[in-house]
C-alpha positions in Angstrom: 4.1 -50.9 -14.7 2.1 -53.5 -16.3 -0.8 -52.4 -18.0 -2.9 -55.9 -17.4 -2.7 -58.0 -14.5 -2.2 -61.9 -15.1 -5.4 -62.7 -13.9 -5.9 -66.0 -16.8 -9.1 -65.3 -19.5 -10.3 -62.5 -17.5 -7.7 -59.8 -18.2 -8.4 -57.0 -16.1 -6.8 -53.4 -17.0 -4.7 -52.9 -14.0 -6.5 -48.7 -13.5 -9.8 -51.2 -13.1 -8.5 -53.6 -10.8 -6.8 -50.2 -8.8 -10.1 -48.0 -9.0 -11.7 -51.1 -8.2 -10.3 -51.7 -4.1 -10.4 -47.9 -4.0 -14.1 -47.4 -5.2 -16.9 -49.0 -4.5 -19.2 -47.7 -7.1 -19.5 -46.2 -10.2 -22.5 -43.7 -8.3 -19.5 -41.5 -6.4 -17.0 -41.8 -9.3 -18.0 -38.2 -10.7 -15.1 -36.7 -8.6 -17.4 -35.7 -6.1 -18.6 -37.5 -3.0 -22.2 -36.6 -1.7 -20.7 -35.1 1.5 -18.2 -32.9 -0.6 -19.7 -30.0 -0.3 -19.1 -29.3 4.0 -20.3 -25.6 3.8 -23.7 -26.9 2.4 -25.4 -26.9 5.6 -23.7 -23.8 7.2 -25.4 -21.8 3.9 -28.4 -23.4 4.0 -29.1 -22.3 7.8 -27.4 -18.7 6.6 -30.0 -18.2 3.6 -32.9 -19.2 6.1 -32.0 -17.0 8.4 -31.8 -14.3 5.6 -35.6 -15.1 4.4 -36.4 -14.7 7.7 -35.5 -11.3 8.6 -36.3 -9.9 4.6 -40.0 -11.5 5.6 -40.1 -9.6 9.8 -41.5 -6.7 8.1 -44.9 -8.2 6.4 -45.6 -10.8 9.0 -48.0 -7.9 10.8 -50.0 -8.0 7.6 -53.8 -9.5 7.8 -54.5 -11.3 4.9 -57.2 -10.3 3.0 -60.7 -11.4 3.3 -61.0 -12.8 -0.2 -59.1 -13.9 -3.3 -58.4 -11.3 -6.0 -59.1 -13.7 -9.2 -62.1 -15.4 -8.0 -63.3 -13.8 -5.0 -63.5 -16.5 -2.7 -62.1 -16.9 0.5 -59.1 -16.6 0.8 -56.6 -18.5 3.9 -54.0 -17.2 5.7 -52.1 -20.0 4.8 -52.0 -19.5 1.1 -49.3 -20.0 -0.8 -49.1 -16.6 -2.5 -50.1 -14.8 0.0 -47.5 -16.1 2.7 -44.3 -16.0 0.1 -45.4 -12.7 -1.7 -48.0 -11.0 0.0 -50.4 -11.8 -3.3 -54.2 -12.3 -2.2 -54.6 -15.5 -4.5 -55.9 -18.3 -3.0 -54.4 -21.7 -4.0 -56.8 -22.6 -5.9 -56.7 -19.8 -8.2 -52.7 -20.1 -8.6 -51.3 -20.3 -12.0 -47.6 -21.1 -11.7 -46.5 -21.7 -15.5 -48.4 -18.2 -16.6 -49.6 -16.1 -14.7 -48.6 -16.4 -11.2 -45.1 -17.4 -12.5 -41.5 -17.0 -10.9 -39.2 -14.9 -12.6 -35.7 -14.7 -12.5 -34.2 -11.7 -10.8 -31.9 -11.3 -14.2 -34.8 -11.9 -16.5 -37.0 -9.5 -14.3 -34.0 -6.7 -14.8 -34.4 -7.4 -18.6 -37.8 -8.1 -19.5 -39.1 -5.3 -17.7 -36.1 -3.1 -17.6 -36.2 -2.3 -14.1 -32.8 -1.8 -11.9 -31.8 -3.4 -8.9 -33.2 -0.1 -6.8 -36.8 -1.1 -8.5 -36.5 -4.4 -7.0 -35.0 -3.2 -3.3 -35.0 0.0 -2.7 -38.3 1.3 -4.4 -41.9 1.1 -1.7 -43.2 -1.2 -1.4 -40.2 -3.5 -1.7 -41.3 -6.5 -3.9 -40.2 -10.0 -1.6 -38.9 -12.2 -3.6 -37.7 -16.4 -2.5 -34.7 -17.9 -2.5 -34.1 -20.9 -4.6 -30.2 -22.6 -5.0 -29.3 -22.2 -9.0 -30.1 -24.5 -10.7 -26.8 -24.7 -12.9 -24.4 -25.1 -10.1 -25.3 -25.8 -6.3 -22.3 -23.5 -5.3 -23.2 -20.7 -7.1 -24.9 -18.1 -5.7 -29.3 -18.6 -4.7 -31.5 -18.0 -7.2 -33.7 -14.2 -6.4 -37.2 -15.1 -7.4 -40.1 -12.7 -8.1 -43.6 -12.9 -8.6 -44.1 -11.7 -12.4 -48.0 -9.7 -11.7 -45.5 -8.5 -8.8 -43.5 -7.4 -11.6 -45.6 -6.1 -14.4 -47.6 -3.7 -11.7 -43.4 -1.9 -10.6 -42.9 -2.0 -14.5 -46.1 -0.1 -14.7 -45.5 2.2 -12.0 -42.6 3.8 -13.4 -43.4 3.2 -17.3 -46.9 4.3 -17.2 -48.6 1.7 -19.3 -47.0 -1.5 -21.5 -46.9 0.4 -24.8 -44.5 3.0 -22.8 -42.4 -0.1 -21.7 -42.2 -1.3 -25.5 -40.8 2.4 -26.5 -38.0 2.4 -24.0 -37.4 -0.9 -25.0 -36.7 -0.5 -28.5 -34.8 2.9 -28.1 -32.7 1.4 -25.6 -31.9 -1.2 -28.3 -31.1 1.1 -30.5 -28.7 2.9 -28.6 -26.8 -0.6 -28.3 -26.5 -0.9 -31.6 -25.6 3.0 -32.2 -22.7 2.6 -30.1 -21.5 -1.7 -31.5 -21.8 0.6 -34.1 -19.3 3.6 -33.1 -17.1 1.2 -31.4 -16.8 -0.8 -34.8 -16.1 2.7 -36.7 -13.7 3.5 -34.2 -11.6 -0.1 -35.0 -11.9 0.1 -38.1 -10.3 3.9 -37.8 -7.7 2.7 -35.8 -6.9 -0.2 -37.9 -6.3 1.9 -40.7 -4.1 4.5 -39.0 -2.1 1.2 -37.9 -2.0 0.0 -42.1 -0.7 3.7 -43.3 1.9 3.6 -40.8 3.4 0.8 -41.7 3.4 1.6 -45.3 5.1 4.4 -44.9 8.1 2.8 -42.9 
């Protein structure tokens, strides 16, 4: 096959010419078209249905009269109340620090919670499902509200000091286990070398 098509002075590589014939723009040249994910719409419908089913037990709850932070009136359409049953008005909501949303994996690491603490322990913690930003085809992320996670950790450990003690204890155990595993590998290598030298 020719590398270039004869076109006078503007010699176009054969690959580029074929590409331009089959592909209209460079926008869709990444290998995937916009309509590539034919299951996306169905997944979104399922995700919404599951979220509605999870929110069903909380629909009967009535919003309190006042905001937990400022004491002002809390309207029933406050975002944190609707999504998490947390009585804070939209004016007091601080998405960057106090009322930050934390992914499930990070919540389990930071607050030393287990799946049963998040899902089964009463009252169950509400969460919001979002598409995974790393890859839309991965499972949805579950985002929990930071103050509710802190309250659950305090309920389990009693205080943040005890939480830190538990974290340090687990870190020591992890290091001891890694050290023990390393020593076992060294012993195994020594035995293999000893057997090899005897032969």
